[in-house]
TILUMTI-387623 format. One record per residue (C-alpha): residue number from 1; residue in three letters; x, y, z. Coordinates in pm, 1 decimal. Example, Ala and Ser with C-alpha at 12.3 -4.5 7.8 and 13.67 -1.06 7.14 Angstrom:
2
REC   seq   type       east      north         up
REC     1    ala     1230.0     -450.0      780.0
REC     2    ser     1367.0     -106.0      714.0
//
This chain:
268
REC   seq   type       east      north         up
REC     1    met    -2031.8     1872.5     5174.2
REC     2    lys    -2269.9     1939.1     4889.1
REC     3    asn    -2647.6     1927.7     4929.5
REC     4    lys    -2861.1     1699.9     4740.4
REC     5    pro    -3068.0     1879.9     4483.0
REC     6    asn    -3421.0     1904.8     4586.8
REC     7    tyr    -3640.1     1814.7     4296.5
REC     8    ser    -4014.0     1841.4     4277.3
REC     9    arg    -4229.3     1525.7     4248.9
REC    10    glu    -4316.9     1593.8     3893.8
REC    11    his    -3949.1     1620.5     3801.4
REC    12    ile    -3869.2     1313.7     3996.7
REC    13    ala    -4138.9     1113.6     3806.2
REC    14    tyr    -3993.3     1278.6     3475.4
REC    15    leu    -3641.9     1139.3     3545.1
REC    16    lys    -3772.7      801.6     3639.5
REC    17    lys    -3976.3      782.3     3313.3
REC    18    gln    -3659.7      887.1     3115.2
REC    19    arg    -3449.3      620.7     3305.8
REC    20    asn    -3720.2      344.0     3254.6
REC    21    lys    -3734.7      431.9     2889.6
REC    22    lys    -3355.4      402.4     2837.5
REC    23    ile    -3371.3       57.1     3022.5
REC    24    ile    -3641.0      -50.0     2784.1
REC    25    ile    -3437.5       55.8     2470.4
REC    26    ile    -3131.9     -121.3     2593.9
REC    27    val    -3344.3     -440.8     2667.7
REC    28    ser    -3513.4     -409.8     2337.8
REC    29    arg    -3177.0     -392.3     2144.4
REC    30    val    -3045.4     -700.7     2316.4
REC    31    leu    -3367.1     -901.1     2278.7
REC    32    leu    -3371.4     -801.8     1910.5
REC    33    leu    -2987.7     -925.1     1856.2
REC    34    val    -3099.0    -1244.1     2033.9
REC    35    phe    -3396.6    -1303.6     1818.3
REC    36    ile    -3221.7    -1260.8     1493.6
REC    37    leu    -2920.9    -1491.2     1609.1
REC    38    gly    -3172.7    -1741.4     1728.8
REC    39    ile    -3361.2    -1742.7     1409.0
REC    40    trp    -3033.9    -1761.5     1207.9
REC    41    glu    -2915.9    -2069.1     1417.2
REC    42    leu    -3259.5    -2223.9     1403.9
REC    43    cys    -3286.6    -2201.0     1022.2
REC    44    ala    -2926.2    -2341.8      993.9
REC    45    gln    -2999.3    -2636.9     1207.6
REC    46    leu    -3346.4    -2706.9     1023.5
REC    47    lys    -3150.7    -2693.6      697.8
REC    48    val    -3391.2    -2398.5      593.8
REC    49    ile    -3069.7    -2219.1      479.4
REC    50    asp    -2739.1    -2402.0      392.6
REC    51    pro    -2504.2    -2342.0      696.3
REC    52    phe    -2213.6    -2415.0      452.2
REC    53    ile    -2310.8    -2092.8      253.4
REC    54    thr    -2464.7    -1871.7      545.1
REC    55    ser    -2274.9    -2027.5      831.7
REC    56    ser    -2454.3    -1988.8     1175.3
REC    57    pro    -2389.9    -1857.4     1527.0
REC    58    ser    -2271.4    -2192.7     1654.0
REC    59    arg    -2028.9    -2218.7     1365.4
REC    60    val    -1901.2    -1857.2     1410.7
REC    61    ile    -1834.8    -1938.3     1778.2
REC    62    lys    -1652.4    -2262.1     1685.5
REC    63    thr    -1441.6    -2067.6     1433.7
REC    64    ile    -1350.9    -1820.2     1677.0
REC    65    gly    -1235.0    -2094.4     1927.2
REC    66    glu    -1021.3    -2221.0     1653.4
REC    67    leu     -877.3    -1889.3     1567.3
REC    68    tyr     -784.0    -1847.0     1937.2
REC    69    ala     -648.4    -2200.0     1988.5
REC    70    asn     -389.6    -2130.6     1713.2
REC    71    gly     -297.7    -1804.7     1830.0
REC    72    thr     -412.5    -1600.3     1537.3
REC    73    leu     -737.7    -1444.7     1670.3
REC    74    phe     -586.0    -1145.9     1859.4
REC    75    tyr     -296.6    -1120.7     1598.8
REC    76    his     -567.3    -1048.8     1315.0
REC    77    ile     -756.3     -835.5     1525.4
REC    78    gly     -472.6     -633.7     1659.7
REC    79    ile     -360.6     -548.5     1308.5
REC    80    thr     -679.7     -429.8     1165.3
REC    81    leu     -748.3     -238.7     1490.4
REC    82    ala     -430.2      -45.1     1479.0
REC    83    glu     -475.6       26.0     1121.5
REC    84    thr     -830.2      164.9     1166.1
REC    85    ile     -732.9      363.0     1483.0
REC    86    ala     -433.5      517.0     1311.1
REC    87    gly     -621.5      599.6     1002.0
REC    88    phe     -888.0      755.8     1186.5
REC    89    ile     -691.9      978.7     1405.2
REC    90    ile     -495.4     1074.3     1122.4
REC    91    ala     -812.6     1157.2      910.7
REC    92    val     -977.9     1351.9     1195.3
REC    93    ile     -679.7     1570.2     1278.8
REC    94    leu     -576.4     1643.3      893.0
REC    95    gly     -960.4     1688.6      813.8
REC    96    tyr    -1003.0     1931.5     1092.0
REC    97    ala     -696.1     2147.6     1034.1
REC    98    val     -796.7     2166.1      640.5
REC    99    ala    -1134.8     2279.2      748.2
REC   100    val     -978.8     2541.4      960.5
REC   101    val     -780.9     2666.2      682.2
REC   102    leu    -1084.5     2666.5      433.2
REC   103    trp    -1299.4     2862.6      702.5
REC   104    ala    -1016.3     3110.9      769.2
REC   105    ser     -967.6     3192.3      387.2
REC   106    asp    -1261.7     3250.6      167.5
REC   107    thr    -1053.5     3248.6     -141.9
REC   108    val     -870.2     2897.8      -60.4
REC   109    his    -1226.4     2767.2       28.8
REC   110    lys    -1376.1     2868.0     -331.0
REC   111    val    -1042.6     2749.9     -508.0
REC   112    leu    -1039.2     2402.1     -340.8
REC   113    glu    -1427.4     2337.9     -303.0
REC   114    pro    -1479.4     2182.0     -658.0
REC   115    tyr    -1148.1     1950.6     -603.1
REC   116    ile    -1273.7     1837.2     -268.4
REC   117    val    -1632.1     1750.2     -418.5
REC   118    val    -1454.9     1558.4     -691.6
REC   119    leu    -1220.6     1364.5     -471.9
REC   120    asn    -1513.3     1287.3     -238.8
REC   121    ser    -1714.9     1122.4     -536.8
REC   122    leu    -1410.0      943.3     -668.4
REC   123    pro    -1458.2      574.7     -600.5
REC   124    lys    -1133.5      503.0     -367.0
REC   125    ile    -1096.3      143.2     -439.3
REC   126    ala    -1005.7      240.8     -812.1
REC   127    leu     -674.2      410.5     -662.5
REC   128    gly     -580.5       73.9     -502.9
REC   129    pro     -325.3       -3.7     -762.7
REC   130    leu     -174.3      346.5     -761.8
REC   131    ile     -160.4      325.0     -397.8
REC   132    ile       48.0      -15.0     -403.1
REC   133    ile      282.6      172.3     -653.7
REC   134    trp      323.8      483.7     -459.1
REC   135    ile      330.7      342.4      -95.0
REC   136    gly      396.5      -28.3     -148.1
REC   137    thr      216.0     -331.8       14.6
REC   138    gly      275.8     -274.5      383.9
REC   139    tyr       70.9     -138.9      646.1
REC   140    asp      115.0      223.4      541.3
REC   141    ala      -67.4      161.3      224.1
REC   142    ile     -368.6       43.0      427.0
REC   143    ile     -360.0      329.4      664.8
REC   144    phe     -319.6      573.4      358.0
REC   145    met     -652.0      413.3      207.7
REC   146    thr     -814.7      454.8      557.5
REC   147    val     -727.7      823.6      547.9
REC   148    leu     -832.1      855.2      208.2
REC   149    val    -1179.3      740.2      272.1
REC   150    ser    -1244.3      930.1      561.7
REC   151    ile    -1081.9     1253.9      537.1
REC   152    ile    -1297.9     1430.4      279.6
REC   153    val    -1621.2     1361.5      470.5
REC   154    cys    -1427.8     1488.9      772.5
REC   155    ile    -1325.1     1819.4      584.9
REC   156    met    -1674.7     1886.8      445.8
REC   157    asn    -1848.5     1812.9      794.3
REC   158    met    -1644.8     2013.2      988.5
REC   159    leu    -1630.4     2310.3      748.6
REC   160    thr    -2018.0     2306.5      738.7
REC   161    gly    -2018.0     2319.2     1126.4
REC   162    phe    -1760.1     2602.7     1103.0
REC   163    leu    -1982.2     2798.4      874.2
REC   164    ala    -2316.3     2734.3     1047.6
REC   165    val    -2194.0     2939.3     1351.7
REC   166    asp    -2423.8     3229.0     1438.6
REC   167    lys    -2350.9     3529.6     1198.2
REC   168    thr    -2461.8     3781.4     1469.8
REC   169    lys    -2209.4     3661.0     1713.2
REC   170    leu    -1928.8     3653.1     1443.1
REC   171    leu    -2009.5     4009.1     1366.4
REC   172    leu    -1995.4     4100.0     1734.8
REC   173    met    -1657.6     3928.0     1773.0
REC   174    lys    -1548.5     4135.0     1457.4
REC   175    ala    -1694.1     4454.8     1607.4
REC   176    met    -1498.4     4395.3     1911.2
REC   177    gly    -1175.5     4389.5     1702.2
REC   178    ala    -1113.9     4004.1     1751.9
REC   179    ser     -869.1     3843.9     1497.5
REC   180    lys     -957.2     3535.3     1295.1
REC   181    ala     -746.1     3319.9     1542.9
REC   182    thr     -954.7     3463.1     1838.0
REC   183    thr    -1265.2     3431.0     1678.9
REC   184    leu    -1184.1     3067.5     1606.2
REC   185    arg    -1072.5     2979.3     1951.3
REC   186    lys    -1311.1     3173.0     2137.5
REC   187    leu    -1640.9     3111.3     1930.3
REC   188    val    -1616.3     2893.0     1627.1
REC   189    ile    -1466.1     2590.4     1778.3
REC   190    pro    -1682.7     2574.1     2101.0
REC   191    ala    -1980.4     2628.8     1888.7
REC   192    ser    -1915.9     2351.1     1639.2
REC   193    leu    -1838.9     2063.1     1919.5
REC   194    pro    -2184.3     1898.4     1832.0
REC   195    val    -2056.2     1873.6     1452.9
REC   196    leu    -1719.7     1735.5     1564.7
REC   197    ile    -1886.9     1461.6     1765.0
REC   198    asn    -2087.4     1361.9     1472.5
REC   199    thr    -1798.8     1385.0     1242.8
REC   200    leu    -1629.0     1136.3     1481.4
REC   201    lys    -1917.4      904.2     1454.1
REC   202    val    -1924.0      907.3     1074.2
REC   203    ala    -1558.1      866.6     1058.0
REC   204    val    -1566.4      571.9     1277.9
REC   205    gly    -1764.5      375.7      997.6
REC   206    leu    -1547.8      524.8      718.2
REC   207    ala    -1226.8      428.8      897.4
REC   208    trp    -1321.3       65.2      910.0
REC   209    ile    -1443.9       75.0      549.3
REC   210    gly    -1109.9      205.4      468.4
REC   211    ser     -902.5      -30.8      644.5
REC   212    ile    -1087.7     -348.3      521.8
REC   213    met    -1081.8     -194.3      138.3
REC   214    gly     -694.7     -179.0      207.1
REC   215    glu     -652.1     -515.1      341.9
REC   216    tyr     -852.5     -653.8       51.9
REC   217    ile     -588.2     -502.4     -179.9
REC   218    val     -255.5     -560.3      -22.7
REC   219    ser     -282.0     -714.8      328.1
REC   220    lys     -136.0    -1050.0      427.6
REC   221    ala     -301.6    -1026.1      787.7
REC   222    gly     -582.0     -881.4      943.8
REC   223    leu     -961.4     -921.1      948.5
REC   224    gly    -1001.9     -810.5      578.3
REC   225    tyr     -739.0    -1070.7      491.0
REC   226    leu     -932.0    -1344.4      658.9
REC   227    ile    -1258.1    -1242.4      463.0
REC   228    val    -1055.6    -1255.3      126.5
REC   229    tyr     -873.0    -1588.2      220.3
REC   230    gly    -1191.6    -1736.5      348.0
REC   231    gly    -1387.3    -1647.4       34.4
REC   232    gln    -1093.0    -1796.3     -183.3
REC   233    val    -1096.9    -2122.0      -30.4
REC   234    phe    -1463.3    -2143.5       58.3
REC   235    lys    -1426.6    -2125.7      435.6
REC   236    leu    -1733.7    -1925.3      469.4
REC   237    asp    -1735.6    -1977.8      838.6
REC   238    leu    -1405.3    -1777.9      833.6
REC   239    val    -1569.9    -1501.0      644.9
REC   240    met    -1871.8    -1477.2      873.3
REC   241    thr    -1663.7    -1478.1     1180.8
REC   242    ala    -1438.1    -1201.5     1038.2
REC   243    thr    -1741.9    -1005.0      959.1
REC   244    phe    -1884.5    -1065.8     1305.3
REC   245    ile    -1562.2     -976.5     1481.0
REC   246    leu    -1560.9     -629.2     1269.0
REC   247    cys    -1905.7     -571.2     1374.1
REC   248    val    -1825.3     -582.8     1747.6
REC   249    leu    -1514.7     -386.8     1714.2
REC   250    ala    -1702.4     -111.7     1499.3
REC   251    gly    -1972.9     -116.3     1764.2
REC   252    gly    -1726.1      -76.9     2041.4
REC   253    met    -1555.1      213.8     1879.5
REC   254    tyr    -1850.4      382.1     1813.4
REC   255    gly    -1962.6      335.2     2170.2
REC   256    ile    -1637.2      502.3     2281.6
REC   257    val    -1741.8      816.9     2061.1
REC   258    ala    -2081.7      809.3     2212.8
REC   259    leu    -1938.9      814.1     2572.5
REC   260    ile    -1711.8     1101.2     2479.7
REC   261    glu    -2021.3     1284.1     2349.4
REC   262    lys    -2216.1     1238.6     2682.9
REC   263    lys    -1898.7     1379.9     2872.9
REC   264    val    -1870.2     1686.8     2628.6
REC   265    asn    -2249.5     1759.2     2675.5
REC   266    lys    -2220.7     1740.2     3056.1
REC   267    thr    -1944.9     1995.4     3053.1
REC   268    arg    -2114.9     2221.9     2820.2
//
């Protein structure tokens, strides 16, 4: 049976202060959200803003109910969520692998670096027509767009993390005769875990941007499709509803990454 740690009064007071601070932050976030939604609803009800154009929380809730009643709510959510998660996973894995190759070979790094920078600055939406021609108009095109938007940032972030590893430790590994593979496995990958977590956080947002961009161009279903369709037929409640759902899903996905970060930090 494990003994409970014997903390000093000062340490207990510090832990209590930190816990209270976290509670205050969470409550403040919730209250801020409630305040914003309340002001939005009040302005719509008092006709300070035109609810036809800006919608309102009550109209968003009503639209969600209508989508649920006709059986399309989870259909559209499921499609966009699947596209986003697939693109996110592919982009992170490929980005990580490419970053490893660039780290392992200085020559390859110097050759490909200008091309990576150019691809990162290229407006991906401009490639939409080419993506349709190359891949078609199905879900594959949307996933490809998601990967395209996310992968370059994943490569650059992870490569920066690899190159930031302590040079003294790298020299020590080299002096001990460690190979590139051993150095990568024993030193570089563990040392760059915080960078990986930050890359995941950035990739979450980019994946949602990529999937919605793809749905704008080629989709016949999904939340991006609802936004485009709602705008075309002036169902702006539908546009705001789809946008609200996107915010909730993106926040949830980010929250999962944050939980992973906490687990990783505890095990280090």
